[in-house]
N, C-alpha and C positions, 0 to 999 in steps of 0.2 A: 812394157806390158800395157795392154789396152784397158782403159776404163770404159766399161760398156755404157755408163751413164753419159760420159762426155762424148763418146762416139755417137750415141743416140741424139744428143742435142745438136751436135755438129751436122749430122746427116740431115736432120729435119729443121734446121735453122731455129732451134728453140733457145732463146736467150735465157741466161740464168735468172733474170728478174721477171721473165714472162710467166704468167700463171698457167702452167701446163703440168698436169699431174703425170708423173712417170712411175710406173710400177715395174720392179725388177725382181726376178726370181731365178733360182738355179735348180738343176737336177743332175744327179751323178750318172756316170756309166756303171756298168755292172759286169761281174764275171761269174760264170758257172764253174764250180770246181768239180762237180759230179752231176750227171743226170740230164745233160742237154740233148741227148739223142732220143729218138723214138717219136711216136705219134703225139698229136695234140690232145689236150683236155684230160689227160690221165697221168701226167708226169709228176715226178718228185725230183727236187733239185737241192743241191747244197751250193749256196751262192753267197755273194756279198756285193754291196755297192763299193765303188772305188773312188778315190779322191781326184778324179778327172770329171769336169763338169761342162754342161751347156748352160749359158745364161741368156735370158730373154728380157728385153725391156719393151714396154708398151706405153703409148700415149695416144691421146685423141687427136683427130684431124678436124679441120673445119668443113671438109667435103665428105663424101661418102665412100671414098676409095680406101682400099687396103694396100699399104705399102710395106715391103719386106726388105730388110738390108742385112746381109751377112758381112759383118765387119771384118772378120778374119779372111774372107774370100774377096772382099770388095765387089760383091755381086748384089744386084737389085732385082726384085720381082714385084709385080703388082696384080691385084685382083679387085673384085667387088663382092659384096655379100650375095648379090643375086647370081653371081657366077662362081660361087664357092664350091669347086669340085676339083677332083684330081686332074692334073695336067702333067704329062711326062716332062715337058720342058721346064716346069717349075721346080722340079727336083726337091731340094731341101725345104722349100716354102710350103710344099704339100703337108708337111708335118705341123707347121704352124696353123694351116687351115683346119686341121682336125680339132685343135683346141678352140679356134674361133667358132666352128660349127657347134661344138658342145654348148657354148654359152648362148649362141643364137637359138638353139633348140630349146634351151631352158627359159627363154623369154627375156633375157637381159638385153638392154638397149644397145646392141652392137651397131655402130654406125661406121664412120671413117676412123681407121686406126693405123698408127705407125708401129712397126715392129723392128727391133734390132736383135740379132742373134750373134752370139760369140761363144766359142767352145774350145776346149783342149782335149776332148776325148779322141783318141786315134780312130781313124775311119776304116771301115771295111775289114775289121778283124774281130767282129762279133762281141763288141763291148756295148751294144745297145745305144749308140749315139742318137739314132732317130727317135727312139722311145724317150730318151732324156729331153729331146727338143720339144716333144709334145707335152711332157709333164711340166717343163719349165714355163712353156707358154701358158698352159692351163693355170699354173700357180700365179703367174704374173697377172692374168686376167681375173683370177679370183680376188687378188688384192686390188686390182683396178676398180672392179665393181663392188668391192666389199661384200662379196657373195658368201652366204652362210652355207657353204658346201663342205662336207667332210672329205678327207682324202679317199675314203672308200667310195664315196659318190663319184669322185674324179676317176678312180680306177674303172668303175662300171661304165661311166659315160665315154671315157676315152677309148676303151676297148671296143665298145659298140660302134662308135663313130668311125674309128679307124677301119673296122671291118667293112662298114658300108662304103667309105670313101675309096679305099684301096681294093675292095673286092676280094679280100682274103683275110682270114682270121688273124687277129693280133694275139701275141703271146702274153696272157694276163700276168704271168710270173714276172716279166720285166717291169710292168707297171707297179706291182706290189713292192718289188725291191726298190725301185726308184722313189717311191713315196714313203715307205715305212722302214727302210734300213736304218741302222744305228752304227755309230763309230765303233770300229774294232769288234764287230760281231759277224759270225757266220750265221746264215739263215737257212733253215730247212723250209722250203716253200712247196706247197701242195697245189698243183694246178687243178686237180679234181675238185677240191673244196674252195679253191681260189682264196687261199689264206696262207699266212706265215705261221707254221705250226710249232716252230721252235727258234729261239734266238740264243746263240751260244757265244759267250764272251771268248774272244780269241786268246788261246794260250801262247800264240806265236808273236804277238804284237811287240813285246819288249825286246826280243833278241833276234828276230828274223825279219828279213825284207822280202816283199813279194815282187817278183819280176815277171813281166810279160815279154816274150820273145816272138816277134813276128818273123816267121821263116822266110817270107817273101817268095814262097813257091807259087807260081801261077796256078790258079785253080780252074782248069779247063774242064767243062762238062760236069761241074759239081752238082748243079741242080738235078740233072737227069740221074746221076748216081744216087743222090739222096732220095729221089722218088722211088728208085728200085729198092732201096733199103726199107723205106716206109711200106711199100707194097709187100715185101717179104714179112715184116713183122705183123702186118695186118692179116696175112695168111696164117701166121703162127697163132695169132689171137683167135682166129676163126677155128683152128684145130683145137685150141685149149677149151673153147666154148662147147665143143662137142663132148669134152670130158666133164665139164662143169658149166652148165648153162648160165649165161650172164657174167662169166668170169672176166677179170682184167688181169694183166700181167702181175700186178702187185699182190694178187691173191695167192700167187705161187712162190713168193719170195722166201718162204721158210720150208718149202717142200723138197722132196728128192727129185731134182729136175731131170735126171737121167731116166728115172722111172716114168715121169710124166711125158717127156718129150722124146723118148727113145725111138719111137716109130715115125718121127717127123722126117720129111726130106732133109738131107744134110744141111743145105744152105739155110733153110727156114729154121732148123734147130739152132744153128750157130747164132743167127740174128736174134732169135727169141731168147736164147740163153743169156746173151749180153743184157738185154732189157730187164729180164727178171733178176739177174744177179746184181744189176746196178741199183735196183730198189734196196736190196739187202745191204749193199755197200754204203748207201746213204744213211740208213739207220745206224750201221756200225760206225761210220765215220763220225756221226753226231755224238754217239756214246764215247768214242775215243777222245774227241775234243773236250767233252765235258769232264772226263777223267784226267785230262792233260797227258794222255798217253800218246806222245808224238810219234814214237816208233810204230805203234799200231796204226795211227792215222796215215803215216807214210806208206805202209804196206798196202793199205786199202787203195790209196791213190795210184800206186804202181800197178796193182792188180787191175784197176779200171783202165789204165792206159793199155795194158797188155790185152785186155778184152776188146778194146776199141781197135787194136791192131789185128788181132787174130780171129775174133768172132764177128765183130761188126764190120771190120775191114774198111776203115775210113782214114787210117793213118798213111804215112808215106815215109821213105827212107830218111828224108831230111828232118822231118818232125821226130821220128824215132831217135835219130842221132842227138838232137837237142835235148830230148827227155833223158836219154841214157847218160849224156855228159853231165847233166844236172844231178842225176841220181848218184853218179860216181864221185861228185864233188864232196870234199870234207865240209861238214856244216850244212848239208842240204837236208831239209825236213821232208819235202815231197815235190814231185814234178809230174806233169801230165800234159797232154794236149788239151785244148779247150776250143769250143766252137764245133762247127759241123764237120771239120776234117778236110782231107785231100789238100793239105797245106795249112795255111793259117797260123794260129798261135799255139805256143806252149806257155805254161806258167811254172814257176819254181819258187819255193820258200827257201831262202838262203840265209844262213846265220850272218848277222851284221858284220862280224869281223872277217868273213870269208868272201864278201861280195866282190872285191877286186880280183881275187884269185878266180872266182867263178867267171867274171867277165873275160879274163884271159883265156879261159877254156873255149870261149866262143870264137876266138880268133881263127881257129882252124876251119871253121864252118865254111867261110867264103872260099878258102883254098880248095876244099874238098868238093863243094856243091856248086860254086859259082854264084851264089846269092849272098848278099850282105845282110845279116839279120839286123833288125831294129829292136833295141832293148828299152823297155819302159819300166820304171820303178814306181809302184803305187802302194797305197794302203787301203784297207777296208774302211769305208767312210759312212757318214750319215746320208740319209735320203734328202729329198727336195726341201727347199725352204724359200720363204718370201724374204728377200733381202731388204727392200726399201719401197715405200709408197710415200713419196714426198716430192716437193717441187725442186729441191736442190739435192743432187746426189753426192754423197760424201765420198772422199777418196778411198776410204778403207774397203770399198767393195771391189776395187780393181784386182785383177790377178793376171 
C-alpha cells in the first residue's frame, strides 16, 4: 500500500530533514441511491459518501512551475500559474488546476507547487472520483495556506471555477456530499437550495453490506441518448408550466399525475412521470429509513429501478439481470442501477451472512452475457478531511 507522503517526498526529492511543508488531505467518492436522472439545478438526491478516497499532497517549489504526479498511475504533468487552463492532454491534472485557480483567485500567494495524487475510487462508474480530486486538492491547499475558508466557501468556489475551466456546469450535489457527509449516514441533498436537507443514520450499517457491481457493458452513444432524455423532460416541464406558470417537477410530486399529464405525448409523459415520481420516492425513502422500515425502503428502490427501465428507459438487459438476481437473493435489502444508465453500475444491500451466497449468484453473469462483472464492497463514509500539515508525514496516513 502506497504512503502518499513518502511517494511525494521521493518524487520531488524532499529529504525527511529538509524544511518543506507538506499538506495532505482526502475526499471520498459518493453514490446516488435515488434521484440522479433529470435536468440540472432542480434535483433531489438520496446519496452517501463511500469509503473510497482520493488523497492529495502539496508542497512548495523553489521555482514558479506547477508539477503534478499521479502516484498510482506513474504519470506526470506540469503547468504554470499563467497558463492555468483546461488542456485535454492533461486529463486528471485539470481537476487539480481547478483547486489551484480557486486559491489564486482569492489572492493567496500561489507560486511554484508540487502535487501528488493517489486514489482508490473506481473510475468511470459514476462515483465522482474527479470531484473528489478537486475537493482533496482544495482541502490540502486550505491547510497549506492556513486559509480561513469554510467548507461552504469551498463548495461555491469550486463549482464556479470548475464551470469556467471546463465550460460546463458542475453538479453542486457532489461537492456538498464530498465535503459534508458523515459516516453511516444517508443524505437527502437538494440541488435547488444547494444544501443537505436531511441526514439519516443508516439502519443498515450493522447487518448489511453495500456492494457495487460494475456490469462492464460498453456504453456506446450514452451522451446522445442522455441528451434526448433531457430534451424530453424539458418539453414535459414546458407543458407543465402551461398548466401552472413557473412550476417545477417537484411541485407535482403529490398530485394525480395521470390527470395532469394525461394529454402529454406518450414519450414525454413517460419521461416526466419518472422524474416527478422520483421526487416522491426520495421523500418516502427518507421516511422509511428514519422509521427503520427496511421492507418499505426496498420496495421504493425496486420501484425506482423499474421506472428507470420502463419509463425513463436507461437500463439494459445486463443491468436488469444484476438487479433481479440481487432482489431474489435471501438477505437482500434493496438493489437498483445507479448512474446515468445504458450499462454502468448497480448497487445492492446484502445481509452480511449472505454475501458469499450473493457473490455466487453473480457467477452466471459472465456465462450469459460475456462480461465479467467487477464487485466492490464499500461503506457509507465521512466527507473530506485534512490529514496532515507538517514536515514529517506519519505512517498512519497510508492506505
